C-alpha positions in Angstrom: -24.5 40.0 -22.9 -21.8 38.4 -21.0 -23.0 36.5 -18.1 -21.3 34.6 -15.4 -21.8 30.8 -15.7 -21.2 28.0 -13.3 -20.6 24.4 -14.5 -20.2 21.5 -12.2 -18.5 18.5 -13.3 -16.5 20.4 -15.6 -13.5 18.6 -15.9 -14.7 15.7 -18.1 -17.6 14.8 -20.7 -20.6 17.0 -21.0 -19.3 19.5 -18.6 -16.4 20.1 -20.7 -18.7 20.8 -23.6 -21.2 22.9 -21.7 -18.1 25.1 -20.4 -17.0 25.4 -24.1 -20.4 26.7 -25.3 -20.8 29.2 -22.6 -17.0 30.5 -23.1 -17.5 30.8 -26.8 -20.5 32.8 -26.7 -18.7 35.0 -24.4 -19.8 34.4 -21.0 -17.3 34.1 -17.9 -17.1 30.6 -16.8 -16.4 29.1 -13.6 -15.5 25.3 -13.8 -16.1 23.2 -11.0 -15.0 19.6 -10.5 -13.6 17.2 -7.9 -10.8 16.4 -10.1 -8.3 19.5 -9.9 -5.9 18.7 -12.2 -8.6 18.0 -15.1 -10.4 20.6 -14.5 -7.6 23.2 -14.5 -6.5 21.6 -17.6 -10.0 22.4 -19.4 -10.0 26.0 -18.0 -6.7 26.6 -19.5 -7.6 25.7 -22.8 -10.6 28.0 -22.4 -8.5 31.0 -21.3 -5.8 30.1 -24.2 -8.7 30.9 -26.5 -9.6 34.1 -25.1 -12.3 33.2 -22.4 -12.4 34.7 -19.0 -12.7 31.3 -16.9 -11.6 30.1 -13.6 -11.5 26.6 -12.1 -12.4 25.4 -8.7 -11.6 21.9 -7.1 -14.7 21.1 -5.1 -16.6 17.9 -4.0 -20.1 19.0 -4.4 -21.2 16.7 -1.7 -19.3 19.1 0.5 -21.7 22.2 1.5 -18.9 24.2 2.9 -16.6 23.6 -0.2 -19.3 24.5 -2.4 -20.3 27.5 -0.9 -16.5 28.6 -0.7 -16.1 28.2 -4.3 -19.2 30.1 -5.1 -17.7 32.9 -3.2 -14.5 32.7 -5.2 -16.7 32.8 -8.2 -18.4 36.1 -6.8 -14.9 37.8 -6.1 -13.2 36.8 -9.6 -16.1 37.0 -12.0 -19.0 38.5 -10.5 -22.6 37.4 -9.0 -23.8 34.1 -10.5 -26.3 34.2 -13.0 -26.4 30.8 -14.8 -25.6 27.4 -13.4 -25.4 24.1 -14.9 -25.2 21.1 -12.6 -23.5 18.2 -14.6 -21.5 16.6 -11.6 -22.4 13.4 -10.8 -21.7 9.6 -10.2 -23.1 6.3 -11.4 -22.9 2.6 -10.2 -24.4 -0.6 -11.2 -25.4 -2.9 -8.4 -28.3 -5.3 -7.9 -30.6 -3.7 -5.4 -30.3 -6.2 -2.6 -26.4 -5.5 -3.0 -26.7 -2.0 -2.3 -25.2 -0.9 1.1 -26.5 2.0 3.2 -23.1 3.7 2.4 -23.4 3.2 -1.2 -26.8 4.6 -1.2 -26.0 7.6 0.9 -23.0 8.6 -1.4 -25.0 8.3 -4.4 -27.7 10.6 -2.9 -24.9 12.9 -1.5 -23.4 13.5 -5.0 -26.1 13.4 -7.3 -29.0 15.0 -5.1 -27.8 16.7 -2.3 -24.8 17.9 -4.3 -27.5 19.7 -6.7 -29.0 21.0 -3.9 -26.1 22.4 -2.4 -25.1 24.3 -5.8 -28.2 25.6 -6.3 -28.8 27.0 -2.9 -25.3 28.6 -3.0 -26.0 30.5 -6.1 -29.8 31.2 -6.2 -29.4 34.4 -3.7 -27.2 35.8 -6.7 -30.1 35.4 -9.2 -32.9 36.7 -6.7 -30.9 39.7 -6.2 -30.4 40.3 -9.9 -33.8 39.3 -10.8 -32.8 37.1 -13.6 -31.4 33.4 -13.5 -31.1 30.3 -15.6 -30.6 27.0 -14.0 -30.2 23.6 -15.8 -30.0 20.5 -13.8 -28.6 17.3 -15.4 -31.0 14.2 -14.7 -30.9 11.2 -16.7 -33.8 9.3 -19.1 -33.0 6.4 -16.7 -35.0 8.3 -14.1 -37.7 8.4 -16.7 -37.7 4.9 -17.9 -35.8 2.7 -15.0 -32.8 0.8 -15.3 -31.9 -2.3 -13.8 -29.0 -2.6 -11.2 -28.9 1.3 -10.8 -31.8 1.7 -8.5 -29.9 4.1 -6.3 -28.5 6.1 -9.4 -32.2 6.2 -10.9 -33.7 7.3 -7.5 -31.1 10.2 -7.0 -31.7 11.6 -10.5 -35.6 11.2 -10.2 -34.9 13.5 -7.3 -33.4 16.1 -9.3 -36.0 16.2 -11.8 -38.7 16.4 -9.0 -36.3 19.4 -7.2 -36.1 21.1 -10.6 -39.8 21.3 -10.9 -40.5 22.5 -7.3 -37.8 25.2 -7.8 -39.5 26.2 -11.3 -42.7 26.5 -9.6 -40.9 28.6 -6.9 -38.8 30.9 -8.7 -40.8 31.7 -11.9 -42.1 35.2 -10.7 -38.6 36.1 -9.9 -37.3 35.8 -13.4 -35.5 32.5 -12.7 -35.9 29.3 -14.9 -35.1 26.0 -13.9 -35.1 23.2 -16.4 -33.6 19.4 -16.5 -31.8 17.7 -19.3 -32.2 13.9 -19.0 -29.4 12.6 -21.2 -29.6 9.4 -23.1 -27.0 7.3 -24.5 -24.2 9.8 -24.5 -20.7 8.9 -25.2 -18.7 10.0 -22.4 -16.2 8.3 -19.7 -19.0 7.5 -17.6 -20.6 5.4 -20.5 -17.2 3.8 -21.5 -16.2 2.6 -18.2 -19.4 0.2 -17.7 -19.1 -0.9 -21.4 -15.6 -2.0 -20.5 -16.4 -3.7 -17.4 -19.2 -5.7 -19.2 -21.9 -4.0 -17.3 -23.4 -2.7 -20.7 -23.9 -3.7 -24.3 -20.8 -2.8 -26.6 -20.9 0.5 -28.2 -21.9 -1.0 -31.5 -25.0 -2.8 -29.8 -26.0 0.5 -28.2 -25.8 2.4 -31.3 -27.6 -0.1 -33.3 -30.5 0.3 -30.7 -30.6 4.2 -31.0 -33.4 5.4 -33.3 -31.2 8.2 -34.7 -28.4 5.5 -35.5 -25.6 7.3 -33.3 -24.4 8.0 -29.8 -25.0 11.4 -28.5 -22.2 13.5 -28.1 -21.6 16.0 -25.2 -22.0 18.8 -27.6 -25.5 17.8 -27.9 -26.0 18.4 -24.3 -24.0 21.7 -24.5 -26.1 23.2 -27.2 -29.6 22.3 -25.5 -27.9 23.9 -22.2 -27.1 26.9 -24.0 -30.2 27.7 -25.6 -32.0 27.0 -22.0 -29.7 29.4 -20.5 -30.2 32.2 -23.0 -32.5 35.3 -23.0 -34.8 33.5 -25.8 -35.4 30.4 -23.4 -37.1 32.8 -20.7 -40.7 31.3 -21.2 -39.4 27.4 -20.6 -39.3 26.6 -17.0 -40.0 23.4 -15.2 -39.5 21.2 -18.4 -37.6 17.9 -19.2 -35.7 18.5 -22.3 -34.8 15.0 -23.4 -31.7 14.9 -25.5 -31.6 11.4 -26.1 -31.9 10.6 -29.8 -35.4 8.8 -29.4 -34.2 6.3 -26.6 -37.3 7.8 -24.5 -40.2 9.5 -26.1 
């Protein structure tokens, strides 16, 4: 059955792969990203492959923009039945050097942005009696990571929000799960490596129990399953896609 799926952060990395997986199974896909050119390019590739897809340039921390984008999705594709909140930012800063402005920006995008997107789409799911929500958190929120306390706190909030919504909406046919990725080879990982804030790719791979970096497709495959009819008895769960980094 074709569903309407929204993917945030769909202009790069995991968001691209997640959108591709939904499109490949026949879903109508709305791709949202702050980078309008990037997300339109990805969307056009999906259309070229026969998918029904639209793009919206939106900063998830801008509540009005989020609600406007979701209204566009309803008009062009239909009521939202699936959402994956992949949009997010990261930063490496020692705790005492984090400014209040940096803290607030991290929370605004990673946590409040997730809140904004979910509040915009949950009414559609309630009306339809069916919904699938997957938030993208981080294994850092499970294990802790130095010099990333604001990022870790924001992603820890995403995990807590996921659990709360899972309990609240389980009786209404809506499942809510979170994927905390481990070491996934995306632009978000390459940037700190190139800046010397993380070990080299070779060193990171050597530490990985499965002996390789994760790929965006690894995350996308898990998202596709969690957003399927078959996953209707799974809710409130952390599905770690991390190659054994965190057990």
